[in-house]
MISEMAR-817416 format. One record per atom (N, C-alpha, C, O): y, z, x; residue in three letters. Coordinates in steps of 0.1 Angstrom, whole numbers, padded with zeros to 4 digits, always signed. Layout:
N
YZXALA/...
END
This chain:
264
+0137-0035+0167UNK/+0128-0037+0155UNK/+0135-0034+0142UNK/+0143-0025+0141UNK/+0132-0043+0133UNK/+0139-0041+0120UNK/+0136-0028+0113UNK/+0124-0023+0114UNK/+0146-0023+0106UNK/+0143-0011+0098UNK/+0149-0013+0084UNK/+0157-0022+0082UNK/+0144-0006+0075UNK/+0148-0007+0061UNK/+0150+0007+0055UNK/+0143+0016+0058UNK/+0161+0008+0046UNK/+0163+0020+0039UNK/+0168+0017+0025UNK/+0175+0007+0023UNK/+0164+0026+0016UNK/+0168+0024+0002UNK/+0183+0030+0001UNK/+0186+0040+0006UNK/+0191+0022-0006UNK/+0205+0026-0007UNK/+0206+0038-0018UNK/+0198+0040-0026UNK/+0217+0045-0016UNK/+0220+0056-0026UNK/+0222+0050-0040UNK/+0228+0039-0041UNK/+0216+0057-0050UNK/+0217+0052-0064UNK/+0212+0038-0065UNK/+0218+0030-0073UNK/+0202+0035-0057UNK/+0197+0021-0058UNK/+0189+0018-0070UNK/+0189+0006-0075UNK/+0183+0028-0076UNK/+0174+0025-0087UNK/+0182+0026-0100UNK/+0189+0035-0104UNK/+0181+0015-0108UNK/+0188+0014-0121UNK/+0178+0007-0130UNK/+0171-0002-0126UNK/+0180+0010-0143UNK/+0172+0003-0153UNK/+0179+0003-0166UNK/+0187+0012-0170UNK/+0177-0008-0174UNK/+0183-0010-0187UNK/+0174-0019-0195UNK/+0172-0030-0191UNK/+0170-0014-0206UNK/+0161-0021-0214UNK/+0148-0025-0207UNK/+0141-0016-0201UNK/+0144-0038-0207UNK/+0132-0042-0200UNK/+0136-0048-0186UNK/+0128-0057-0181UNK/+0146-0043-0180UNK/+0150-0048-0166UNK/+0153-0036-0158UNK/+0157-0025-0162UNK/+0151-0038-0145UNK/+0154-0027-0135UNK/+0157-0033-0121UNK/+0153-0044-0119UNK/+0162-0025-0112UNK/+0164-0030-0098UNK/+0162-0018-0088UNK/+0164-0006-0092UNK/+0159-0022-0076UNK/+0159-0014-0064UNK/+0168-0021-0054UNK/+0169-0033-0054UNK/+0176-0013-0046UNK/+0184-0019-0036UNK/+0181-0013-0023UNK/+0179-0001-0021UNK/+0181-0022-0012UNK/+0178-0018+0001UNK/+0188-0024+0011UNK/+0195-0034+0008UNK/+0188-0019+0023UNK/+0194-0025+0034UNK/+0184-0027+0046UNK/+0178-0017+0049UNK/+0184-0039+0051UNK/+0175-0042+0063UNK/+0185-0044+0075UNK/+0194-0052+0074UNK/+0182-0037+0086UNK/+0191-0037+0097UNK/+0184-0041+0110UNK/+0172-0043+0110UNK/+0191-0041+0121UNK/+0186-0043+0134UNK/+0183-0058+0137UNK/+0173-0061+0143UNK/+0193-0066+0134UNK/+0193-0080+0139UNK/+0179-0087+0136UNK/+0174-0093+0146UNK/+0174-0087+0124UNK/+0161-0093+0121UNK/+0164-0107+0115UNK/+0175-0110+0110UNK/+0153-0115+0114UNK/+0154-0128+0107UNK/+0153-0127+0092UNK/+0148-0116+0088UNK/+0157-0137+0085UNK/+0155-0136+0070UNK/+0141-0135+0066UNK/+0137-0127+0057UNK/+0132-0142+0073UNK/+0117-0142+0070UNK/+0112-0128+0072UNK/+0105-0122+0064UNK/+0115-0122+0084UNK/+0111-0109+0087UNK/+0117-0098+0078UNK/+0110-0089+0074UNK/+0129-0100+0074UNK/+0136-0091+0065UNK/+0129-0091+0051UNK/+0126-0080+0045UNK/+0125-0103+0046UNK/+0119-0103+0033UNK/+0105-0098+0034UNK/+0101-0090+0025UNK/+0098-0100+0045UNK/+0084-0095+0046UNK/+0085-0080+0046UNK/+0076-0073+0040UNK/+0094-0074+0053UNK/+0096-0059+0053UNK/+0099-0054+0040UNK/+0094-0043+0035UNK/+0108-0061+0033UNK/+0112-0057+0019UNK/+0100-0057+0010UNK/+0099-0047+0002UNK/+0092-0067+0010UNK/+0081-0068+0001UNK/+0070-0057+0004UNK/+0062-0053-0005UNK/+0069-0052+0016UNK/+0060-0042+0019UNK/+0065-0028+0016UNK/+0058-0018+0015UNK/+0078-0027+0013UNK/+0085-0014+0010UNK/+0087-0013-0005UNK/+0084-0002-0010UNK/+0093-0023-0011UNK/+0096-0021-0026UNK/+0083-0021-0034UNK/+0074-0028-0031UNK/+0082-0011-0043UNK/+0069-0010-0051UNK/+0066-0022-0059UNK/+0076-0029-0064UNK/+0054-0025-0061UNK/+0050-0037-0069UNK/+0053-0035-0084UNK/+0056-0045-0091UNK/+0053-0023-0088UNK/+0057-0020-0102UNK/+0067-0008-0102UNK/+0065+0001-0094UNK/+0076-0008-0111UNK/+0085+0003-0113UNK/+0091+0003-0127UNK/+0092-0008-0132UNK/+0094+0015-0132UNK/+0099+0016-0146UNK/+0090+0010-0156UNK/+0094+0006-0167UNK/+0077+0008-0153UNK/+0067+0002-0162UNK/+0069-0013-0162UNK/+0064-0020-0171UNK/+0076-0019-0152UNK/+0078-0033-0151UNK/+0073-0039-0138UNK/+0069-0031-0129UNK/+0072-0052-0137UNK/+0067-0059-0125UNK/+0078-0063-0116UNK/+0089-0067-0121UNK/+0075-0063-0103UNK/+0085-0068-0093UNK/+0087-0083-0094UNK/+0077-0090-0096UNK/+0099-0087-0094UNK/+0103-0101-0095UNK/+0107-0107-0081UNK/+0105-0099-0071UNK/+0112-0119-0080UNK/+0116-0124-0067UNK/+0129-0118-0062UNK/+0139-0118-0069UNK/+0129-0112-0050UNK/+0140-0105-0045UNK/+0151-0114-0040UNK/+0148-0126-0037UNK/+0163-0109-0039UNK/+0174-0117-0032UNK/+0179-0109-0020UNK/+0179-0097-0020UNK/+0182-0117-0009UNK/+0187-0111+0003UNK/+0200-0118+0007UNK/+0201-0130+0007UNK/+0210-0110+0010UNK/+0223-0115+0013UNK/+0227-0110+0027UNK/+0227-0098+0030UNK/+0229-0120+0036UNK/+0232-0116+0050UNK/+0247-0111+0051UNK/+0256-0118+0047UNK/+0249-0100+0057UNK/+0262-0094+0058UNK/+0268-0095+0072UNK/+0279-0091+0075UNK/+0260-0101+0081UNK/+0265-0102+0095UNK/+0260-0090+0103UNK/+0257-0080+0097UNK/+0260-0091+0116UNK/+0256-0080+0125UNK/+0241-0076+0123UNK/+0238-0064+0125UNK/+0233-0085+0119UNK/+0219-0082+0117UNK/+0215-0074+0105UNK/+0205-0067+0104UNK/+0224-0074+0095UNK/+0223-0066+0083UNK/+0221-0075+0070UNK/+0228-0084+0068UNK/+0210-0072+0063UNK/+0208-0078+0050UNK/+0209-0068+0039UNK/+0202-0057+0040UNK/+0216-0071+0028UNK/+0216-0063+0016UNK/+0206-0070+0006UNK/+0207-0082+0004UNK/+0197-0062+0001UNK/+0186-0067-0007UNK/+0185-0061-0020UNK/+0187-0049-0022UNK/+0183-0070-0030UNK/+0181-0065-0044UNK/+0168-0069-0049UNK/+0164-0081-0048UNK/+0160-0060-0054UNK/+0147-0063-0059UNK/+0147-0061-0074UNK/+0148-0049-0079UNK/+0146-0071-0082UNK/+0146-0070-0097UNK/+0132-0067-0102UNK/+0122-0071-0096UNK/+0132-0060-0114UNK/+0119-0058-0121UNK/+0120-0062-0135UNK/+0131-0061-0141UNK/+0109-0069-0140UNK/+0110-0074-0153UNK/+0096-0073-0160UNK/+0087-0067-0154UNK/+0095-0078-0172UNK/+0083-0075-0180UNK/+0071-0084-0176UNK/+0060-0082-0181UNK/+0073-0094-0168UNK/+0062-0103-0164UNK/+0060-0102-0149UNK/+0069-0100-0141UNK/+0047-0104-0145UNK/+0044-0103-0131UNK/+0048-0116-0124UNK/+0044-0127-0129UNK/+0056-0115-0114UNK/+0060-0127-0106UNK/+0048-0132-0098UNK/+0040-0124-0093UNK/+0046-0145-0097UNK/+0035-0151-0089UNK/+0036-0147-0075UNK/+0046-0146-0068UNK/+0024-0145-0069UNK/+0022-0143-0055UNK/+0012-0153-0050UNK/+0005-0159-0057UNK/+0010-0154-0036UNK/+0000-0162-0030UNK/-0014-0159-0036UNK/-0018-0147-0036UNK/-0021-0169-0041UNK/-0034-0167-0047UNK/-0034-0165-0062UNK/-0045-0165-0068UNK/-0022-0163-0068UNK/-0022-0162-0083UNK/-0026-0175-0089UNK/-0024-0186-0084UNK/-0032-0174-0101UNK/-0036-0186-0108UNK/-0034-0184-0123UNK/-0036-0173-0128UNK/-0031-0195-0130UNK/-0030-0195-0145UNK/-0038-0207-0150UNK/-0041-0216-0142UNK/-0040-0208-0163UNK/-0048-0219-0168UNK/-0044-0221-0183UNK/-0039-0212-0190UNK/-0046-0234-0187UNK/-0045-0237-0201UNK/-0056-0247-0205UNK/-0060-0255-0196UNK/-0061-0247-0217UNK/-0073-0254-0221UNK/-0070-0263-0233UNK/-0062-0259-0242UNK/-0076-0275-0233UNK/-0075-0284-0244UNK/-0089-0289-0247UNK/-0095-0297-0240UNK/-0094-0285-0259UNK/-0107-0290-0264UNK/-0104-0298-0276UNK/-0098-0293-0286UNK/-0108-0310-0276UNK/-0105-0319-0288UNK/-0115-0330-0289UNK/-0127-0328-0286UNK/-0111-0341-0294UNK/-0119-0353-0296UNK/-0113-0366-0291UNK/-0100-0366-0290UNK/-0121-0375-0288UNK/-0116-0389-0285UNK/-0126-0399-0292UNK/-0136-0395-0296UNK/-0121-0411-0293UNK/-0130-0421-0300UNK/-0136-0430-0289UNK/-0130-0435-0280UNK/-0149-0432-0291UNK/-0157-0441-0282UNK/-0165-0451-0290UNK/-0170-0448-0301UNK/-0166-0463-0285UNK/-0173-0474-0292UNK/-0188-0472-0289UNK/-0192-0472-0277UNK/-0196-0471-0299UNK/-0211-0470-0297UNK/-0218-0482-0304UNK/-0214-0486-0315UNK/-0227-0488-0297UNK/-0234-0500-0303UNK/-0246-0496-0311UNK/-0251-0505-0319UNK/-0251-0484-0309UNK/-0263-0480-0316UNK/-0261-0466-0322UNK/-0252-0459-0318UNK/-0269-0464-0333UNK/-0268-0451-0339UNK/-0278-0441-0333UNK/-0287-0445-0326UNK/-0277-0429-0337UNK/-0288-0419-0333UNK/-0300-0421-0342UNK/-0311-0420-0337UNK/-0298-0425-0354UNK/-0310-0426-0363UNK/-0305-0434-0375UNK/-0295-0432-0381UNK/-0313-0444-0379UNK/-0311-0451-0392UNK/-0316-0443-0403UNK/-0328-0441-0404UNK/-0307-0439-0412UNK/-0311-0429-0423UNK/-0317-0436-0435UNK/-0326-0431-0441UNK/-0312-0448-0438UNK/-0317-0455-0450UNK/-0313-0470-0449UNK/-0302-0473-0444UNK/-0321-0479-0455UNK/-0318-0493-0456UNK/-0320-0498-0470UNK/-0330-0495-0476UNK/-0311-0506-0475UNK/-0312-0513-0488UNK/-0310-0528-0486UNK/-0301-0532-0478UNK/-0316-0536-0494UNK/-0314-0550-0494UNK/-0313-0555-0508UNK/-0316-0548-0518UNK/-0308-0568-0509UNK/-0308-0574-0523UNK/-0322-0577-0527UNK/-0331-0577-0519UNK/-0324-0579-0540UNK/-0337-0582-0545UNK/-0343-0595-0539UNK/-0336-0605-0537UNK/-0355-0594-0535UNK/-0362-0605-0529UNK/-0360-0607-0515UNK/-0365-0617-0509UNK/-0352-0598-0508UNK/-0350-0600-0494UNK/-0356-0589-0486UNK/-0354-0577-0490UNK/-0363-0592-0476UNK/-0370-0582-0467UNK/-0359-0576-0458UNK/-0350-0583-0453UNK/-0360-0564-0455UNK/-0351-0557-0445UNK/-0353-0562-0431UNK/-0364-0564-0427UNK/-0342-0563-0424UNK/-0342-0567-0410UNK/-0342-0554-0402UNK/-0335-0545-0405UNK/-0351-0553-0391UNK/-0351-0541-0382UNK/-0341-0544-0371UNK/-0344-0551-0362UNK/-0329-0538-0372UNK/-0319-0540-0362UNK/-0321-0530-0350UNK/-0313-0530-0341UNK/-0331-0521-0351UNK/-0334-0512-0340UNK/-0322-0503-0336UNK/-0319-0502-0325UNK/-0316-0498-0347UNK/-0304-0488-0345UNK/-0291-0495-0341UNK/-0281-0488-0340UNK/-0291-0508-0339UNK/-0279-0515-0336UNK/-0270-0514-0349UNK/-0274-0515-0360UNK/-0256-0513-0346UNK/-0247-0510-0357UNK/-0237-0522-0358UNK/-0232-0527-0348UNK/-0234-0525-0371UNK/-0224-0536-0374UNK/-0228-0549-0367UNK/-0221-0554-0359UNK/-0240-0553-0370UNK/-0246-0566-0364UNK/-0241-0578-0372UNK/-0241-0578-0384UNK/-0236-0588-0365UNK/-0232-0600-0371UNK/-0241-0611-0365UNK/-0250-0609-0357UNK/-0238-0624-0369UNK/-0246-0635-0364UNK/-0243-0637-0349UNK/-0252-0642-0342UNK/-0232-0632-0344UNK/-0228-0635-0330UNK/-0230-0623-0321UNK/-0232-0625-0309UNK/-0229-0611-0325UNK/-0229-0600-0316UNK/-0232-0587-0323UNK/-0232-0586-0336UNK/-0233-0576-0315UNK/-0234-0562-0321UNK/-0220-0557-0319UNK/-0215-0554-0308UNK/-0213-0554-0331UNK/-0199-0549-0330UNK/-0198-0535-0326UNK/-0189-0531-0319UNK/-0208-0527-0331UNK/-0207-0512-0328UNK/-0197-0506-0337UNK/-0191-0512-0346UNK/-0194-0493-0335UNK/-0184-0485-0343UNK/-0179-0474-0334UNK/-0185-0469-0325UNK/-0166-0471-0337UNK/-0159-0460-0329UNK/-0164-0446-0336UNK/-0163-0445-0348UNK/-0168-0437-0327UNK/-0172-0424-0332UNK/-0164-0413-0324UNK/-0161-0415-0313UNK/-0162-0402-0331UNK/-0155-0391-0323UNK/-0165-0384-0314UNK/-0176-0381-0318UNK/-0160-0381-0302UNK/-0168-0373-0292UNK/-0159-0362-0287UNK/-0147-0364-0286UNK/-0165-0351-0283UNK/-0157-0339-0279UNK/-0151-0342-0265UNK/-0157-0349-0257UNK/-0139-0336-0262UNK/-0133-0336-0249UNK/-0130-0322-0245UNK/-0128-0313-0253UNK/-0131-0320-0232UNK/-0128-0307-0226UNK/-0119-0309-0214UNK/-0124-0312-0203UNK/-0106-0307-0216UNK/-0096-0309-0205UNK/-0090-0296-0202UNK/-0088-0287-0211UNK/-0086-0293-0190UNK/-0080-0281-0186UNK/-0071-0282-0174UNK/-0074-0290-0165UNK/-0060-0275-0174UNK/-0051-0274-0163UNK/-0051-0261-0156UNK/-0053-0251-0163UNK/-0050-0260-0143UNK/-0049-0248-0136UNK/-0036-0248-0127UNK/-0034-0258-0120UNK/-0029-0237-0128UNK/-0017-0236-0119UNK/-0020-0225-0108UNK/-0024-0214-0111UNK/-0018-0230-0096UNK/-0021-0221-0085UNK/-0009-0220-0076UNK/-0001-0230-0074UNK/-0007-0208-0070UNK/+0004-0205-0061UNK/-0001-0203-0047UNK/-0009-0194-0045UNK/+0003-0211-0038UNK/-0002-0210-0024UNK/+0010-0208-0015UNK/+0021-0212-0017UNK/+0007-0202-0004UNK/+0017-0199+0006UNK/+0022-0213+0012UNK/+0014-0222+0014UNK/+0035-0214+0014UNK/+0041-0226+0019UNK/+0035-0230+0032UNK/+0034-0242+0035UNK/+0032-0220+0040UNK/+0026-0223+0053UNK/+0012-0229+0052UNK/+0008-0236+0061UNK/+0005-0227+0041UNK/-0008-0233+0039UNK/-0008-0247+0033UNK/-0018-0254+0032UNK/+0004-0251+0029UNK/+0005-0265+0023UNK/+0008-0275+0034UNK/+0019-0279+0036UNK/-0003-0277+0041UNK/-0002-0286+0053UNK/-0005-0300+0050UNK/-0009-0304+0039UNK/-0002-0309+0060UNK/-0006-0323+0058UNK/-0021-0325+0055UNK/-0025-0333+0047UNK/-0029-0317+0062UNK/-0043-0318+0060UNK/-0047-0314+0046UNK/-0055-0321+0040UNK/-0041-0304+0040UNK/-0044-0300+0026UNK/-0039-0310+0017UNK/-0045-0313+0007UNK/-0027-0316+0019UNK/-0022-0327+0011UNK/-0031-0339+0011UNK/-0034-0345+0000UNK/-0037-0342+0022UNK/-0047-0353+0023UNK/-0060-0350+0015UNK/-0066-0358+0009UNK/-0063-0337+0015UNK/-0075-0332+0007UNK/-0073-0334-0007UNK/-0082-0339-0015UNK/-0061-0331-0012UNK/-0058-0333-0026UNK/-0059-0348-0030UNK/-0064-0352-0040UNK/-0053-0356-0021UNK/-0053-0371-0024UNK/-0067-0376-0024UNK/-0071-0384-0032UNK/-0076-0371-0014UNK/-0089-0376-0013UNK/-0098-0372-0024UNK/-0109-0378-0027UNK/-0095-0361-0031UNK/-0103-0355-0041UNK/-0099-0360-0055UNK/-0108-0361-0064UNK/-0087-0364-0057UNK/-0082-0369-0070UNK/-0090-0382-0074UNK/-0092-0391-0065UNK/-0094-0383-0086UNK/-0102-0394-0091UNK/-0116-0393-0088UNK/-0124-0403-0090UNK/-0121-0382-0083UNK/-0135-0380-0080UNK/-0141-0368-0088UNK/-0134-0360-0094UNK/-0154-0368-0088UNK/-0161-0357-0095UNK/-0167-0347-0085UNK/-0167-0350-0073UNK/-0172-0336-0090UNK/-0177-0325-0081UNK/-0192-0329-0077UNK/-0200-0334-0085UNK/-0195-0328-0064UNK/-0208-0332-0059UNK/-0219-0321-0061UNK/-0230-0324-0058UNK/-0215-0309-0065UNK/-0225-0299-0067UNK/-0220-0289-0078UNK/-0210-0292-0084UNK/-0227-0278-0079UNK/-0223-0268-0089UNK/-0209-0263-0086UNK/-0206-0260-0074UNK/-0200-0263-0096UNK/-0186-0258-0094UNK/-0182-0251-0106UNK/-0182-0256-0117UNK/-0179-0238-0104UNK/-0176-0229-0116UNK/-0188-0229-0125UNK/-0199-0226-0121UNK/-0185-0232-0138UNK/-0196-0232-0148UNK/-0202-0246-0150UNK/-0211-0248-0158UNK/-0198-0255-0141UNK/-0202-0269-0143UNK/-0213-0273-0133UNK/-0213-0269-0121UNK/-0222-0282-0137UNK/-0232-0288-0128UNK/-0226-0300-0122UNK/-0215-0304-0125UNK/-0233-0306-0113UNK/-0228-0317-0105UNK/-0223-0329-0114UNK/-0230-0333-0123UNK/-0212-0335-0110UNK/-0206-0347-0116UNK/-0202-0345-0130UNK/-0201-0355-0138UNK/-0199-0333-0134UNK/-0194-0330-0148UNK/-0179-0329-0148UNK/-0173-0330-0159UNK/-0172-0327-0137UNK/-0157-0325-0137UNK/-0151-0336-0129UNK/-0155-0339-0118UNK/-0140-0341-0135UNK/-0132-0351-0128UNK/-0118-0346-0126UNK/-0112-0340-0135UNK/-0113-0347-0113UNK/-0100-0343-0110UNK/-0090-0354-0113UNK/-0090-0364-0107UNK/-0082-0352-0124UNK/-0074-0363-0129UNK/-0061-0364-0120UNK/-0056-0375-0118UNK/-0056-0353-0115UNK/-0044-0354-0107UNK/-0039-0340-0104UNK/-0043-0330-0109UNK/-0028-0340-0095UNK/-0022-0327-0090UNK/-0007-0330-0090UNK/-0002-0340-0085UNK/+0001-0320-0096UNK/+0015-0320-0094UNK/+0019-0307-0087UNK/+0013-0297-0089UNK/+0031-0308-0080UNK/+0035-0296-0073UNK/+0049-0296-0070UNK/+0056-0307-0069UNK/+0055-0285-0067UNK/+0069-0283-0063UNK/+0070-0269-0057UNK/+0062-0260-0060UNK/+0080-0267-0048UNK/+0083-0253-0043UNK/+0086-0244-0054UNK/+0094-0247-0063UNK/+0080-0232-0054UNK/+0083-0222-0064UNK/+0094-0213-0059UNK/+0104-0210-0067UNK/+0094-0210-0046UNK/+0105-0203-0039UNK/+0103-0206-0025UNK/+0096-0215-0021UNK/+0110-0199-0016UNK/+0110-0202-0002UNK/+0096-0199+0004UNK/+0093-0205+0015UNK/+0087-0191-0002UNK/+0074-0188+0003UNK/+0063-0194-0004UNK/+0052-0195+0002UNK/+0064-0199-0016UNK/+0053-0203-0024UNK/+0054-0217-0029UNK/+0065-0222-0031UNK/+0043-0224-0029UNK/+0042-0238-0035UNK/+0034-0236-0048UNK/+0024-0230-0049UNK/+0040-0242-0059UNK/+0033-0242-0072UNK/+0026-0255-0074UNK/+0032-0266-0074UNK/+0013-0255-0076UNK/+0004-0267-0078UNK/-0003-0266-0091UNK/-0009-0256-0095UNK/-0002-0277-0099UNK/-0009-0278-0112UNK/-0020-0288-0111UNK/-0017-0300-0108UNK/-0032-0284-0112UNK/-0044-0293-0112UNK/-0049-0296-0126UNK/-0050-0288-0134UNK/-0051-0309-0128UNK/-0055-0314-0142UNK/-0070-0319-0140UNK/-0073-0328-0132UNK/-0079-0313-0148UNK/-0093-0317-0148UNK/-0097-0321-0162UNK/-0092-0318-0172UNK/-0108-0329-0162UNK/-0115-0333-0175UNK/-0130-0332-0172UNK/-0135-0336-0162UNK/-0137-0326-0182UNK/-0151-0323-0181UNK/-0159-0331-0191UNK/-0155-0333-0202UNK/-0171-0336-0187UNK/-0180-0343-0195UNK/-0194-0336-0194UNK/-0198-0334-0182UNK/-0201-0333-0205UNK/-0213-0326-0203UNK/-0225-0335-0198UNK/-0225-0347-0201UNK/-0234-0329-0191UNK/-0246-0336-0188UNK/-0255-0336-0200UNK/-0257-0326-0207UNK/-0262-0348-0203UNK/-0270-0349-0215UNK/-0284-0352-0210UNK/-0286-0362-0202UNK/-0294-0345-0215UNK/-0308-0347-0212UNK/-0314-0355-0224UNK/-0311-0352-0236UNK/-0323-0364-0221UNK/-0330-0371-0232UNK/-0322-0381-0240UNK/-0325-0384-0251UNK/-0311-0386-0234UNK/-0303-0396-0241UNK/-0311-0408-0244UNK/-0317-0414-0235UNK/-0310-0413-0257UNK/-0317-0425-0261UNK/-0307-0435-0267UNK/-0299-0431-0276UNK/-0308-0447-0263UNK/-0299-0458-0268UNK/-0308-0468-0275UNK/-0317-0474-0269UNK/-0306-0470-0288UNK/-0314-0479-0296UNK/-0329-0474-0296UNK/-0331-0462-0297UNK/-0338-0483-0294UNK/-0352-0479-0293UNK/-0357-0479-0279UNK/-0369-0479-0277UNK/-0348-0480-0269UNK/-0352-0479-0255UNK/-0357-0465-0252UNK/-0353-0455-0259UNK/-0365-0463-0242UNK/-0370-0450-0238UNK/-0359-0441-0234UNK/-0349-0446-0229UNK/-0360-0428-0237UNK/-0349-0419-0234UNK/-0348-0417-0218UNK/-0357-0418-0211UNK/-0335-0415-0214UNK/-0332-0412-0200UNK/-0336-0398-0197UNK/-0335-0389-0206UNK/-0340-0395-0185UNK/-0342-0381-0180UNK/-0329-0373-0182UNK/-0330-0362-0187UNK/-0318-0378-0177UNK/-0305-0372-0178UNK/-0294-0382-0176UNK/-0296-0392-0169UNK/-0283-0380-0182UNK/-0271-0387-0179UNK/-0261-0376-0175UNK/-0255-0369-0183UNK/-0258-0376-0162UNK/-0248-0366-0157UNK/-0234-0369-0163UNK/-0232-0380-0167UNK/-0226-0359-0164UNK/-0214-0359-0171UNK/-0206-0372-0170UNK/-0204-0379-0181UNK/-0202-0377-0158UNK/-0193-0389-0157UNK/-0201-0401-0154UNK/-0195-0411-0150UNK/-0214-0401-0154UNK/-0222-0413-0154UNK/-0219-0422-0166UNK/-0215-0416-0177UNK/-0220-0435-0165UNK/-0217-0444-0176UNK/-0229-0449-0182UNK/-0238-0455-0175UNK/-0231-0448-0195UNK/-0242-0454-0202UNK/-0238-0467-0210UNK/-0227-0467-0216UNK/-0246-0477-0209UNK/-0243-0489-0216UNK/-0256-0496-0220UNK/-0267-0493-0215UNK/-0255-0506-0229UNK/-0266-0512-0235UNK/-0264-0527-0234UNK/-0253-0532-0236UNK/-0275-0535-0232UNK/-0275-0549-0232UNK/-0282-0554-0245UNK/-0292-0548-0249UNK/-0277-0564-0252UNK/-0282-0569-0264UNK/-0287-0583-0263UNK/-0282-0590-0253UNK/-0295-0587-0272UNK/-0300-0601-0271UNK/-0303-0606-0286UNK/-0305-0597-0295UNK/-0304-0619-0288UNK/-0308-0624-0300UNK/-0324-0623-0301UNK/-0331-0624-0291UNK/-0329-0622-0313UNK/-0343-0621-0314UNK/-0347-0630-0327UNK/-0339-0629-0337UNK/-0357-0637-0326UNK/-0362-0644-0338UNK/-0368-0635-0348UNK/-0374-0625-0345UNK/-0365-0638-0361UNK/-0370-0628-0371UNK/-0375-0637-0383UNK/-0370-0647-0386UNK/-0385-0632-0389UNK/-0391-0639-0400UNK/-0387-0635-0414UNK/-0393-0639-0424UNK/-0377-0626-0414UNK/-0373-0620-0427UNK/-0362-0628-0434UNK/-0359-0625-0445UNK/-0357-0638-0427UNK/-0347-0646-0433UNK/-0334-0645-0425UNK/-0325-0654-0427UNK/-0333-0636-0416UNK/-0321-0635-0407UNK/-0325-0643-0395UNK/-0334-0639-0388UNK/-0318-0654-0392UNK/-0323-0663-0382UNK/-0324-0657-0368UNK/-0334-0658-0362UNK/-0313-0651-0364UNK/-0313-0646-0350UNK/-0306-0632-0350UNK/-0295-0631-0344UNK/-0312-0622-0355UNK/-0306-0609-0354UNK/-0305-0604-0340UNK/-0313-0608-0331UNK/-0295-0595-0337UNK/-0293-0589-0324UNK/-0300-0576-0323UNK/-0302-0568-0333UNK/-0304-0572-0311UNK/-0310-0559-0308UNK/-0306-0555-0294UNK/-0303-0563-0286UNK/-0307-0542-0292UNK/-0305-0536-0278UNK/-0319-0537-0272UNK/-0329-0532-0277UNK/-0320-0544-0260UNK/-0333-0546-0254UNK/-0333-0538-0240UNK/-0344-0537-0235UNK/-0322-0533-0236UNK/-0321-0526-0223UNK/-0310-0516-0223UNK/-0299-0520-0227UNK/-0312-0504-0218UNK/-0301-0494-0216UNK/-0301-0489-0202UNK/-0311-0488-0196UNK/-0289-0486-0197UNK/-0288-0482-0183UNK/-0277-0471-0182UNK/-0268-0470-0190UNK/-0279-0462-0172UNK/-0268-0453-0168UNK/-0264-0456-0154UNK/-0273-0459-0146UNK/-0251-0456-0151UNK/-0246-0460-0138UNK/-0237-0449-0133UNK/-0230-0442-0140UNK/-0237-0447-0120UNK/-0227-0439-0113UNK/-0215-0448-0110UNK/-0217-0457-0102UNK/-0204-0444-0115UNK/-0192-0452-0113UNK/-0181-0445-0104UNK/-0172-0452-0099UNK/-0183-0432-0102UNK/-0173-0424-0095UNK/-0180-0417-0083UNK/-0191-0411-0086UNK/-0175-0417-0072UNK/-0181-0411-0060UNK/-0178-0396-0061UNK/-0167-0391-0062UNK/-0189-0387-0061UNK/-0187-0373-0061UNK/-0183-0368-0047UNK/-0187-0373-0037UNK/-0174-0357-0047UNK/-0170-0351-0034UNK/-0171-0336-0036UNK/-0174-0330-0047UNK/-0168-0328-0025UNK/-0169-0314-0025UNK/-0157-0308-0030UNK/-0146-0308-0023UNK/-0157-0302-0042UNK/-0145-0295-0048UNK/-0142-0282-0041UNK/-0131-0277-0043UNK/-0151-0277-0034UNK/-0148-0264-0026UNK/-0137-0266-0016UNK/-0130-0257-0012UNK/-0135-0279-0012UNK/-0124-0282-0003UNK/-0110-0280-0009UNK/-0100-0279-0002UNK/-0109-0279-0022UNK/-0096-0276-0029UNK/-0092-0261-0027UNK/-0080-0258-0028UNK/-0101-0253-0023UNK/-0098-0239-0020UNK/-0092-0231-0032UNK/-0082-0224-0030UNK/-0097-0234-0043UNK/-0092-0228-0055UNK/-0100-0216-0060UNK/-0112-0217-0062UNK/-0093-0204-0062UNK/-0100-0193-0069UNK/-0102-0196-0083UNK/-0095-0205-0089UNK/-0112-0190-0089UNK/-0115-0193-0103UNK/-0106-0185-0112UNK/-0106-0172-0112UNK/-0097-0191-0120UNK/-0087-0184-0128UNK/-0093-0179-0141UNK/-0086-0171-0148UNK/-0105-0183-0145UNK/-0110-0179-0158UNK/-0117-0165-0158UNK/-0121-0160-0168UNK/
END
C-alpha cells in the first residue's frame, strides 16, 4: 500500500509563492500517487491556494512530489467561471411601435401606412433598429474520466438548440447554445468553454395594426407579410402589413443533459 511522508524542511515560502514537498513510496502508480498527494497536501497554506503539483518518479516505486502554492485557486473538478457580454445588434423592422406624427404637403391628404416604415411604390423597406443582446460564456472543468464519447455526443446534439424548459433564470426557448470549445487542462481535468446567447420572451408583441400575439418566446421568429392596397388619397397603391406570424425555427432540447453547475 502506498505511503506518503512530508520531507524535512519541505515548507518554504517567498513573496506570494510557497511549496510543500513529499515522498510517495511503496511501488504505487502515478495516478494513485497523485490522488494520495492531493488528499494529504493542504488546500491552502501560507494564505495561498494549492496549485497543480508535480511528481517525479525516482525508481523503486518512489515519487518525489512538489506542491506549489500561489495567489489564485487552481481549478478542480466542478469548478466554473463565467464572462458576460450585454450589448446591441441591428435588426431590420418593417413596422414601428407607434406613428407619432404625420405631415403632408398642402392640399394632400395623409396616407395611413398602418405603422409600415419607409414605404415606396414597390415595397416596405423598413429600418434597422438597435436591439439588446445578452451573450455569455461559461468555463467548466470536468474530470477527464467523465469526458466520454456519450458526453461528447451530448454536446454535439445540444449545440444549435434552445432550452426546452426553465433553465437557470431563463424560461423555455430563451437560451441558444452557440458552441463548445475544449482542451485538456492537465492530466486529470478537461476545460470546456460553453458559449450561449439569450433572447427574452415578449408578451403582447404587436406588428403593424395586426392583433397582438399572446407571447413570442425568445428564439421564435416574428415576421410580417405586406400587400398593396388601393387608396383614395392620391397614393395609388400604398403598402401595408396585413398579416404577422411567429414561427419556431429551432428545436428545443433538455439543457440539463449538459450537467452544468450554475456558475452565477
